[in-house]
N, C-alpha and C positions, 0 to 999 in steps of 0.2 A: 619899192625901185623894180621898175620894168627885167625883166629877163633878159634884153641885149645890150652887151657893153662893147666898146671900144677899146682894144688894146697894141698899146704900140709898146716895142721891145728895145731895149738898149743896151751899150755895151758898157764895161766899167766906166769907165770916160763921161757916161750921160751922152752919146752920140746916139740919135736912134739909125736900128739898124731892121725894123720892120714894122710891118702890123697887120691886125686883120679883126676878126669878132669872136668873141664867144659868148656864151651863155650863163648867168648868174642863178643858182638856187640854193636853196639851204637843204641840207639834206640830214636827216635824222638818222644818226645812229642808232644800233641795239642797245647802246646803254641810256639810250633817251636825250645824247648831245645833240646840238644842233649846230652843225661845220657847214657854215658857207661856201660853196665851190662856184669858179668858173669851168668852165667844157668849153674843149678849143680844140681845133685840129693840132694834129702834133709840130706841122710842118711851121705853123707861128710863133711858137715858143722854143721849141729844141735844139739847144746849145745857146738861148739866149741868158744873159747874166742879167739883168733886169726888166719888170717890165710895169707899166703904168695903164692905169685902167681907167676907163670915162663912163658911170653909169648916169641916168637918168633917174632924177626922184621922181615919186607919184606923190598925189595926196587921194585922198577918200572922201568923195562928195556923194553923198545921197547911196553910198554903199557900192558906186564906181571908181573904178580907178581912174586918174587923169591926170594928164600931166603936168607937173611944179614950172617949169620953167627953170628950174634950178639941177644942175650936173653936181656931181663930185668925181674928183681926180685923188685916186689912190696910185702910190709908188711903192711897189716893193722892190729894192733889189735886191742881190745876191740870191735870187730866186732858181735858180738853175735843177737845186736839190729838192725845190719843193714840188713840183711837176709830177704827178703820177700818170704815167704813162700804161695804157692798156696792156698787157702782157704778149699779146701778140703783133709785131712790127708793122703788121699789113693794114692790121685798126689803125687809125690814123687820129684817135681822141686821146686827149688827155685833159687832168683836170688839178686844179689847185684849190 
């Protein structure tokens, strides 16, 4: 999967309220658990009820990642309490 993701946000009725981009990566925690994360700017997701993520899938040919032409669309509702914001409000990033 490529690391750049498209983020659309929506209200509880499903109406789109905003959009932005984020970056996907796997975080290896201290206990060895891999946690998938999307990092984005605070203003993209703060106060939003739900988010959808569009990710581009890659394939590996001869050791190189290549576009597959396939996109996955992941929707997470009631996500507002799942975002983790930097403790300093002047830092604009957030992760899920």
